[in-house]
N, C-alpha and C positions, 0 to 999 in steps of 0.2 A: 147565371151565364159564366161560363168558364174563362180562366183568365189566360191571355195570350203569353207569349216568350216574354221574358224580361227584356225592357228596352236596350239594355246592351247587346242582346241577341238577334234586335229587329234589323233587318237590312232594307237600307232605302229601295232598294231593287231586288224585288223576291224573284231570284232566278226559277225556282221550282214554279211560280205563277207564269213566268213567260214561256217556260218550256212546255209547260200543259197547254196553254193557250196556242202555242205553236203547233203543238202535235194536232191538236182538234183541227185547226185551218187546214195543215198538211194533209190530214187526212180525208176531208171534203176535197180538195183540190186533187190528190191522188185519185179519188173513185172516178172524178170528171176525167183524168187524165188516162186512167185506165179503159174506160167505156168509150174515149174518142180512139185510143190505139187500136182497141179491139175493132172497131168499126173501119177504120182505116186499114188493118191488115186484111178484113175480110174483102174490102173494096179491092185492094191491091191484089187480093188473090185471083180475084176474077179477072182484073186488067192484066194481070201478069198471063194468065191461061189464054187470054185473048189476044193480046198484043205484045206480050213478053217484055214487059217492063221490068226495070231494075228493081233490087230488093225493096221489098216496100218499108223497111225500117227507115230507109233515107230519108220518106216522106215525114215520119214521125220525127226525125231528128231535126227536120226542116222548120218544123212548127213548134217544137219545143221552147225556143228562144222568145215566141209571143205569148207564153204564159205569163199572166199579170200577177202580182202580189195582191192578197186581198186587202181592201182598205183597212180592216180592222187589224190585219198584222202590222202594217205600216204604221197605225196609229201607236200599237204597242210598242214597236220598235223605235219610235218616236219619244214616247214616254219612257222608256228603258234607258235611252241616251241622255235624256235631262236628267233623270235621277241619278244616274251614275256619274254625271259632270262630264260626260263625252261631247264632243263637236257633233252639234244637233242641226246645224244650219242647212246641210246639206241635204239631209233627209225631210226637212222640212220643205227646202225648195222642191223637192222632188213630188211632194205630195200636193204642193201649191200651197203651202200655208205658210203664213208668216208669223215669227215667233215674237209673242208678247214683252213686254219690256217687264212686267211682274206678273206673278202668278198667287191665286191662292192654295196651299199646298194644303191638302186634306187627308188625315189619317181616318180611314173608316172602319168601323167594325161593324160585321153583319153576323148576328147571334143566329143559330139554326132555329127553324120554324119547328113546333111541335108536331106538326104533320108529318115531317120527315121521317121521323122515330117510327110510324106506323109501318106494322109488318107486311101489310098489304101493298105498300108503294115502295118506288124505288126513290129512296131518301136523295142518294146523289142527283138523280135526274132532276127532282123537283128543286133541290138547290140551285143547279144549274140554271133552270128556267126563271127562278125569282133573279138570280144574278142579270139574265139578260134583260129582265124587266127593267131593274136598277140602272143598268147601261143605257138602254133605250131612252129612258128618262132624263138621264145626265144630258144625253146627246140633245133631246127635245129642248130642254131648259136652257143648255149652254149653246145653243147655235151651232151643233157639232163641231165646237171648238175644244172641249173638253178631253185631256188624255187621261189616260188611267193604266194602271197596273193592278188588277182585280182578280181575285178567286172567291170561292163561295163564302170565305169566312171574312172577307175585307180585303183592305190592302190601300193603295195610295190613290189619289186623284188630283189632276192638276188644272186648276180653273183659271183661265186667263182673266186679268183685273178688269178687263174690258167690257166683260160679258154680264157681269154682276156685279153689285154692290155688296160691301161687306156685311152691311144690314139685311140682305136678303138670303144670307147663307143660311140661317137659321131655317126658314121658310122651304129653303132647298132640301135639307136633312129631314125636314118634318115631310115633304111630299115624297121622297126616296122611302122612308120609312112607310108610308101608306102602300106604295108600290111593292116593295119586300114583305109586307104583312107582317114585320117586326119590328119591335123598337130599335132604330138605330143609335149607336154612339159615336161621335166624331170628335176629332180636333181640328184645329185650323191653323196656319201660322202664314203670314204673307212675306213674301221676299220678291226682290229682283231677280230675274231668270239664272244669272249665274250662282245665286244662292241656294237654289232648289236642292241640290245635296243635302245641305246641311238643315235647312229647315224641315225636309222630311224625317231625317232622324229626330229632330227635336220634336216634331209632330207626332212621331209614333212614341217617344218617349212619354210625351202628355198623355196619349192613349192608354200607354201601361198604367199611369198613375190613376186615371180613371177607373181603369178595370179593376186594379188592386184594391181602390177603396170603395168599389163598388157603389158608386155614384149612379144618380139615374140616368136614363138615356136622353139623348140630346147633343147639341155642340158646344164645345168648350173651346176657350182661346187661353193664350197664355196669361192673359190678365185673371181668369178665373182660377188659375192653378200655378201662378207665380210663387207663392209659399212653399206648396206641396213639392214643387219642382227642386226649388233650392235646397228641400230638406232631404232630396233624394241624392245629392252629392255627398261623397265620401268624407268623412272627417270627425274630429272628436264629437262635435255637437250632435251629428246623427246617431253616434254610438251612445251618447248621453241620453237623448231624448227616447232612443228604442229601450234602454234599460227601464224607463219608467214604467213599464207595463209588464215587467218581469213578475209581479206578484199576482197577475192573473194566467201565468201559463199554465197553472192547474186547474183552471176553471174555464174551459174552451168556451162555454155558453155564454160566459161573459163577454169574452173577447168578441166572440161574434155578435152578440147584441150591440156592443159598442161600434163595430164597422157598420152595422145595418142602420144603427139609429145615427151615424154622421153621413152615411151614403143617402138617407131618407131625407135630409135638411132638418133632422132633428123631429120629424113626425113620428110620434111616440104608436100613433094607432096603425099608421102603414108599417112600421117595424113590426107591430103586434102581429099584424095580417100575415107579412111574410115569413115571420117565425112559426105561425101556427098557436101563439098564446094569447094569454088577455093582456091589455093594457096595463093593469095593475103590475103584471108580472115583470113589464118593461120598466116601470118605475121601481120596483123592488131591485131589479138587477142595476139599474143606474146608481142607486143610492147604494149598493155593495159595490160597485167600482170605484166610487168614491172614498168609501171606508178604506180599501185594499190598497189603492194608489196614493191617495192624498190630495186628491185633484178631483173636485166636485164637477159633476158633468152640469149641473143645474147653474153654475156660475160661468160667466165669461172667461174669465182667466184660466180657469180648472178647464173648460171645454177646450181653449186654445192649446193647452200642453196635451191632453189628450189626443186631439186630433193630430198634433205634430207627433206625438209618440207613435201613433198607428202608423202613420207613413215612414217615419224612420225605422220603426220596427221591422216592417214589410221588407225594406230594402237592405236592412241588416240582416234578416234571414237570408234573402236571397245571395248576400256576398258570402256570408258564412257557408253555405249550400256549395257555393262556387268554387271555395277554398279547398273543400274536402274533395 
């Protein structure tokens, strides 16, 4: 799984996503408009020849105001307004939608399907079809009240508090994963409607942490990542913890083993399979990590420091790269 952009680069309103979706909807609308215009022009030419009617373009101008905005585009505009903190009451009223008092703000990561890389298929087309399946499932599960700004690799979903319970969100992500045919990773933050922009930013920060630590797929809440979230805040504590893994700098295989081992909830066999090595090799590497750092991953205290150091190191490296 590839890592997304750092949390500080994540925008709660993905302008490129909105633009891309708008262009697709606009292209479809233009196809219909062009066909209608050609038909009108053809009919008008006949009418003009027979009765001397005025310029046929006037008829086109008269029907132009009657063109309606596709519902998908209206929903996208409403989601964008909520995510950017703009007034959305008027848009909601125009759609006949009543804004909820509170929402579950979900940051969703959608990995590429292996089949998209096959040379005989159009990977982009396959990805878009999977995305439409995810959107259809969201609509069905949330009574057509969910709003989203999504692209093929993920985005943000707004789920009204009234349509689902907090305990049902895990099942929702599982069902979306089944439809998408890939394991999905998501984070959720509950908020009152005015707090949606901040909640979306925080949800994407949490999703960035999950990806950086290569945690297993599933839904994560702030409670699950509170310590990791705090460790990402700049300060001397993060600098100190990040330096604890400096002895592993020249042993990239040890760093990767530690990252995978923690991401797999300390399941050494799963880690071994993921790295393509024997389980005994994992045991040896973990022991070597303890010798080099002074923190034994087999002990709870040592494991806490190693996990904290890994989180801090990941963000420390990102901050150093940004300064350069």
